[in-house]
C-alpha positions as CSV (number, residue, x, y, z in Angstrom):
1,X,17.6,9.6,14.8
2,X,14.0,10.6,15.7
3,X,12.5,13.7,14.2
4,X,9.8,15.9,15.7
5,X,7.5,16.7,12.9
6,X,4.6,19.1,12.3
7,X,2.4,18.5,9.2
8,X,0.4,21.5,7.9
9,X,-2.4,20.5,5.6
10,X,-2.5,17.0,7.0
11,X,-5.8,16.0,5.4
12,X,-4.7,17.0,1.9
13,X,-2.8,15.0,-0.7
14,X,0.7,16.0,0.6
15,X,-0.3,15.6,4.2
16,X,-1.8,12.1,3.8
17,X,1.2,10.8,1.8
18,X,3.5,12.2,4.5
19,X,1.6,10.4,7.2
20,X,2.0,7.2,5.1
21,X,5.8,7.7,5.5
22,X,5.3,8.2,9.2
23,X,3.2,5.0,9.4
24,X,6.0,3.1,7.7
25,X,8.7,4.5,10.0
26,X,6.9,5.1,13.4
27,X,10.2,4.8,15.3
28,X,11.6,7.8,13.3
29,X,9.0,10.5,14.1
30,X,7.3,12.2,17.0
31,X,4.3,14.1,15.6
32,X,4.2,17.5,17.2
33,X,1.2,18.9,15.3
34,X,-1.4,18.4,12.6
35,X,-3.4,21.0,10.8
36,X,-6.3,21.1,8.5
37,X,-8.4,23.8,6.7
38,X,-11.9,22.6,7.3
39,X,-12.0,18.8,7.4
40,X,-12.6,18.5,11.2
41,X,-13.7,14.8,10.9
42,X,-10.6,13.6,9.2
43,X,-8.3,15.7,11.4
44,X,-9.9,14.2,14.5
45,X,-9.3,10.7,13.1
46,X,-5.7,11.5,12.4
47,X,-5.2,13.1,15.8
48,X,-6.5,9.9,17.4
49,X,-4.1,7.8,15.4
50,X,-0.9,9.8,15.8
51,X,-1.4,11.6,19.1
52,X,0.1,15.0,18.3
53,X,0.7,17.6,20.9
54,X,-1.4,20.1,18.9
55,X,-4.1,20.1,16.3
56,X,-5.1,23.2,14.3
57,X,-8.2,23.8,12.4
58,X,-8.5,27.1,10.3
59,X,-12.2,27.0,9.8
60,X,-14.6,28.1,12.6
61,X,-17.6,26.5,10.8
62,X,-16.2,23.0,10.4
63,X,-17.6,21.5,13.5
64,X,-16.0,20.8,16.9
65,X,-12.9,18.8,17.6
66,X,-13.9,16.8,20.7
67,X,-12.5,14.0,22.8
68,X,-8.9,14.7,21.8
69,X,-5.9,14.7,24.1
70,X,-4.1,17.2,21.9
71,X,-4.2,20.9,22.5
72,X,-6.7,22.4,20.0
73,X,-6.0,25.6,18.0
74,X,-8.9,26.9,16.0
75,X,-9.7,29.8,13.7
76,X,-7.9,31.8,11.1
77,X,-4.1,31.9,11.8
78,X,-4.1,28.6,13.8
79,X,-1.8,26.9,11.2
80,X,0.7,29.7,11.6
81,X,0.5,29.4,15.3
82,X,1.1,25.7,15.1
83,X,4.0,26.3,12.7
84,X,5.8,28.3,15.4
85,X,5.7,25.4,17.8
86,X,9.2,23.9,18.2
87,X,9.8,21.0,15.7
88,X,12.8,19.6,13.9
89,X,10.8,19.8,10.6
90,X,7.6,21.6,9.6
91,X,6.1,20.1,6.4
92,X,4.0,22.8,4.8
93,X,1.5,21.1,2.5
94,X,-1.1,23.9,2.6
95,X,-2.5,24.7,-0.8
96,X,-2.2,28.3,-2.1
97,X,-1.5,31.7,-0.7
98,X,-2.9,30.5,2.7
99,X,0.4,28.7,3.3
100,X,2.6,31.8,3.2
101,X,1.9,32.9,6.8
102,X,2.7,29.4,8.1
103,X,6.0,29.3,6.3
104,X,7.0,32.7,7.7
105,X,5.9,31.6,11.2
106,X,8.0,28.4,11.0
107,X,11.1,30.2,9.7
108,X,10.8,33.0,12.3
109,X,10.6,30.2,15.0
110,X,13.9,28.7,13.6
111,X,12.1,25.5,12.5
112,X,13.3,23.8,9.3
113,X,10.6,23.9,6.6
114,X,10.0,21.0,4.2
115,X,8.2,23.2,1.6
116,X,5.4,21.8,-0.6
117,X,3.7,25.2,-0.7
118,X,5.2,27.0,-3.8
119,X,3.1,30.1,-3.2
120,X,5.2,30.9,-0.2
121,X,8.1,31.7,-2.4
122,X,6.1,33.1,-5.3
123,X,4.4,35.7,-3.1
124,X,7.0,35.9,-0.4
125,X,10.0,36.1,-2.7
126,X,13.2,37.5,-1.3
127,X,11.6,38.3,2.0
128,X,11.0,34.6,2.7
129,X,14.4,33.5,1.3
130,X,16.1,36.0,3.6
131,X,14.2,34.4,6.6
132,X,15.4,31.0,5.4
133,X,19.1,31.3,6.4
134,X,21.2,28.3,7.2
135,X,19.5,26.1,4.6
136,X,16.2,25.9,6.5
137,X,14.0,25.3,3.4
138,X,14.1,21.8,1.9
139,X,11.9,21.7,-1.2
140,X,9.2,19.0,-1.5
141,X,7.8,19.8,-4.9
142,X,9.0,16.9,-7.0
143,X,10.8,19.1,-9.5
144,X,12.5,21.3,-6.9
145,X,13.5,18.3,-4.8
146,X,15.1,16.8,-7.9
147,X,17.0,20.0,-8.7
148,X,18.1,20.3,-5.0
149,X,19.5,16.8,-5.1
150,X,21.3,17.4,-8.4
151,X,22.9,20.6,-7.1
152,X,24.1,19.2,-3.7
153,X,27.8,19.4,-3.4
154,X,28.3,21.4,-6.6
155,X,30.3,24.6,-6.8
156,X,28.4,27.7,-7.8
157,X,30.8,28.4,-10.7
158,X,30.1,25.0,-12.2
159,X,26.4,25.6,-12.7
160,X,25.1,27.0,-16.0
161,X,21.5,26.6,-15.2
162,X,18.7,24.3,-14.0
163,X,16.2,22.1,-15.8
164,X,12.5,22.1,-14.9
165,X,10.3,19.4,-16.5
166,X,6.6,19.7,-17.1
167,X,4.1,16.9,-17.8
168,X,2.1,19.1,-20.1
169,X,-1.1,18.1,-18.4
170,X,-4.1,16.5,-20.2
171,X,-4.3,19.1,-23.0
172,X,-0.7,19.5,-24.2
173,X,-1.3,17.9,-27.6
174,X,-4.6,19.7,-28.2
175,X,-5.1,22.4,-30.8
176,X,-6.3,25.7,-29.3
177,X,-9.7,25.4,-30.9
178,X,-10.3,22.2,-29.0
179,X,-9.8,23.9,-25.7
180,X,-12.7,26.2,-26.2
181,X,-15.1,23.6,-24.8
182,X,-12.8,22.0,-22.2
183,X,-14.5,21.7,-18.9
184,X,-13.3,21.0,-15.3
185,X,-13.9,17.3,-15.7
186,X,-11.5,17.2,-18.7
187,X,-8.8,19.4,-17.0
188,X,-8.8,17.2,-13.9
189,X,-7.8,14.1,-15.8
190,X,-4.0,14.4,-15.3
191,X,-2.1,11.7,-17.3
192,X,0.5,10.8,-14.7
193,X,0.0,12.5,-11.3
194,X,-2.8,12.3,-8.8
195,X,-3.1,15.7,-7.1
196,X,-5.6,18.1,-5.6
197,X,-7.9,20.0,-7.9
198,X,-6.2,23.3,-7.8
199,X,-2.7,21.9,-8.6
200,X,-4.2,19.7,-11.3
201,X,-5.9,22.7,-13.1
202,X,-2.6,24.6,-12.8
203,X,-0.9,21.7,-14.5
204,X,-3.4,21.8,-17.3
205,X,-2.8,25.6,-17.9
206,X,1.0,25.3,-17.3
207,X,0.7,27.9,-14.5
208,X,2.0,25.2,-12.2
209,X,5.3,25.4,-14.1
210,X,5.3,29.1,-14.2
211,X,5.0,29.3,-10.4
212,X,7.8,26.7,-10.2
213,X,10.1,28.9,-12.3
214,X,9.6,31.7,-9.8
215,X,10.1,29.3,-6.9
216,X,13.3,28.0,-8.5
217,X,14.6,31.5,-9.0
218,X,14.3,32.1,-5.3
219,X,15.3,28.7,-4.0
220,X,18.4,28.3,-6.1
221,X,19.5,31.9,-6.7
222,X,19.4,31.5,-10.5
223,X,18.3,34.1,-13.0
224,X,15.2,33.5,-15.0
225,X,17.3,33.2,-18.1
226,X,19.0,30.2,-16.6
227,X,15.8,28.2,-15.8
228,X,15.0,25.9,-18.8
229,X,11.5,24.4,-19.0
230,X,10.8,21.4,-21.2
231,X,7.8,19.1,-21.5
232,X,8.4,15.5,-20.5
233,X,5.2,13.6,-20.9
234,X,6.4,10.5,-19.0
235,X,6.9,12.5,-15.7
236,X,10.0,10.4,-14.9
237,X,12.8,12.9,-15.1
238,X,11.8,15.5,-12.6
239,X,14.6,18.1,-13.0
240,X,18.3,18.5,-13.4
241,X,21.4,20.7,-13.1
242,X,23.1,22.0,-16.3
243,X,26.9,22.5,-16.1
244,X,29.3,24.9,-17.7
245,X,31.0,22.0,-19.6
246,X,27.8,21.2,-21.4
247,X,26.9,18.2,-19.3
248,X,23.8,17.7,-17.2
249,X,22.8,15.6,-14.1
250,X,19.2,14.6,-14.1
251,X,17.0,13.1,-11.4
252,X,14.6,10.4,-12.4
253,X,11.9,8.3,-10.5
254,X,8.5,7.0,-11.2
255,X,5.8,9.5,-10.2
256,X,5.4,9.1,-6.4
257,X,5.2,12.1,-4.1
258,X,6.3,10.0,-1.2
259,X,9.8,10.1,-2.5
260,X,10.3,13.9,-2.3
261,X,8.2,14.1,0.9
262,X,10.3,11.5,2.7
263,X,13.5,13.2,1.5
264,X,12.2,16.5,2.7
265,X,11.3,15.4,6.2
266,X,14.2,13.1,6.7
267,X,16.9,15.1,4.9
268,X,19.7,14.2,4.3
269,X,18.7,10.6,4.8
270,X,16.9,8.4,2.2
271,X,14.5,5.6,3.1
272,X,12.5,3.0,1.3
273,X,8.9,4.3,1.0
274,X,7.7,1.4,-1.1
275,X,8.0,3.2,-4.4
276,X,8.3,1.1,-7.5
277,X,11.8,1.0,-8.8
278,X,12.6,2.9,-12.0
279,X,12.5,0.6,-15.1
280,X,15.0,0.9,-17.9
281,X,14.2,-2.0,-20.3
282,X,12.1,-1.0,-23.2
283,X,11.4,2.5,-21.9
284,X,11.7,5.8,-23.8
285,X,11.9,9.3,-22.5
286,X,11.0,12.3,-24.7
287,X,11.5,16.1,-24.2
288,X,9.6,18.8,-26.1
289,X,9.4,22.5,-26.2
290,X,6.6,24.3,-24.4
291,X,3.7,25.7,-26.3
292,X,3.6,29.2,-25.0
293,X,1.2,30.5,-27.7
294,X,-1.5,28.1,-26.4
295,X,-0.6,27.7,-22.7
296,X,0.0,31.4,-21.9
297,X,0.1,31.1,-18.2
298,X,3.7,29.9,-18.2
299,X,5.1,33.0,-20.0
300,X,2.8,35.3,-18.0
301,X,4.3,33.8,-14.8
302,X,7.9,34.2,-16.0
303,X,7.1,37.8,-17.0
304,X,5.6,38.5,-13.6
305,X,8.6,37.0,-11.9
306,X,11.0,39.1,-13.9
307,X,9.0,42.2,-13.0
308,X,9.1,41.3,-9.3
309,X,7.6,43.3,-6.5
310,X,3.8,43.2,-6.5
311,X,3.5,41.2,-9.8
312,X,4.1,37.7,-8.6
313,X,1.7,38.3,-5.7
314,X,-0.9,39.5,-8.1
315,X,-0.2,36.7,-10.5
316,X,-0.8,34.1,-7.8
317,X,-3.9,35.7,-6.4
318,X,-5.5,36.2,-9.8
319,X,-4.7,32.6,-10.7
320,X,-6.3,31.2,-7.5
321,X,-9.5,33.2,-8.3
322,X,-9.5,32.2,-11.9
323,X,-9.0,28.5,-11.2
324,X,-11.9,28.5,-8.7
325,X,-14.1,30.4,-11.2
326,X,-13.3,27.8,-13.8
327,X,-14.0,24.9,-11.4
328,X,-17.3,26.6,-10.6
329,X,-18.2,26.9,-14.3
330,X,-18.1,30.7,-14.3
331,X,-15.3,31.1,-16.8
332,X,-13.9,29.0,-19.6
333,X,-10.5,27.3,-19.6
334,X,-9.0,29.7,-22.0
335,X,-10.3,32.7,-20.0
336,X,-8.0,31.8,-17.1
337,X,-4.9,33.2,-18.8
338,X,-6.8,36.2,-20.1
339,X,-8.1,37.1,-16.7
340,X,-4.7,36.8,-15.1
341,X,-3.2,39.0,-17.8
342,X,-5.8,41.7,-17.3
343,X,-5.1,41.8,-13.6
344,X,-1.3,42.1,-14.2
345,X,-1.9,44.9,-16.6
346,X,-3.8,46.9,-13.9
347,X,-1.4,46.4,-10.9
348,X,-0.9,49.6,-9.0
349,X,2.2,50.5,-6.9
350,X,2.2,48.8,-3.5
351,X,5.8,49.3,-2.5
352,X,8.2,46.6,-1.4
353,X,6.8,43.2,-0.5
354,X,8.7,42.8,2.7
355,X,6.0,42.1,5.3
356,X,2.8,40.1,5.6
357,X,0.8,43.3,5.7
358,X,2.2,44.5,2.4
359,X,1.8,41.1,0.7
360,X,-1.7,40.7,2.0
361,X,-2.7,44.1,0.8
362,X,-1.5,43.3,-2.8
363,X,-3.0,39.9,-2.6
364,X,-6.4,41.3,-1.5
365,X,-6.4,43.9,-4.3
366,X,-5.6,41.3,-6.9
367,X,-8.3,38.9,-5.7
368,X,-11.0,41.7,-5.8
369,X,-9.9,42.8,-9.2
370,X,-9.9,39.2,-10.5
371,X,-13.3,38.5,-9.0
372,X,-14.7,41.7,-10.6
373,X,-13.4,40.7,-14.0
374,X,-14.5,37.1,-13.7
375,X,-18.1,38.4,-13.3
376,X,-18.1,40.1,-16.7
């Protein structure tokens, strides 16, 4: 069965790996649209190869898209506009808060969303999950895809909780004093995954896992108390379901994002994407407790999730500002968590987060507050 497919963030890590799946199974997909943030050159090359009906480029300063047979959408909001075009699946691989509007657009257009943009659920929360009726979000994050697969076919009363695994990033074994001098080049050396810069820094701070706890709460309807996070340095067990009888079902695979991507865009089918089979001979798996005293972004995120309302929006916005400030050399690694905490402590009342206008207002305030504090 052929699928019409739109890929948002097609020039990024998720988008490029999704297109590798399309190349492997060209008879299974009709590419409706491709979007990019600012990489006009790469988007033009991909459009020439895949012949989508539409291409969308968010930046107005990225250069022209010329000589294409596709209809061209440009400027802020073009990805959201593309997300509303009819498609069997919209894969949202946009990084950060910028992906929220596109998720909302796709859901409002009754398109199924294969979601790799965790910020859509962190900032959008219940508003987005209420839009996603009839199982129209299929998670693509490796951990949430794993949990989704472990929960399929299970009765709600059987489930005691869910398991989220974390790699721990490059610094997990470091003493806090050693992190004082940690720079971007150190934090970008992830031991098992190859990802974009922002996600890699989030992994180093453990904020990535904090955002995933909030995402899991909304995706699977579980309380924060029922989300267990453990550090699994091998990045082979990606998540699991915990049952009332004390047993667990775990999902395991070697680190390869093509697996959850292919499952997300072809759900409920599975296909061979060329991933290396999971070995069992002479292999050991370990699980450790998180180090919340050192990697404070995880407990900060869980606390913001519990508080709800404006707090997850502010958390995400402050984190995006802090990560960029760290990458730019303006703040230290340990300052990331401090800056986020300061913003959360100053959050004013914004009312319910039930519209893009409300969420964007809270997001804008938090970014300005974080930028101001980052300059101190």
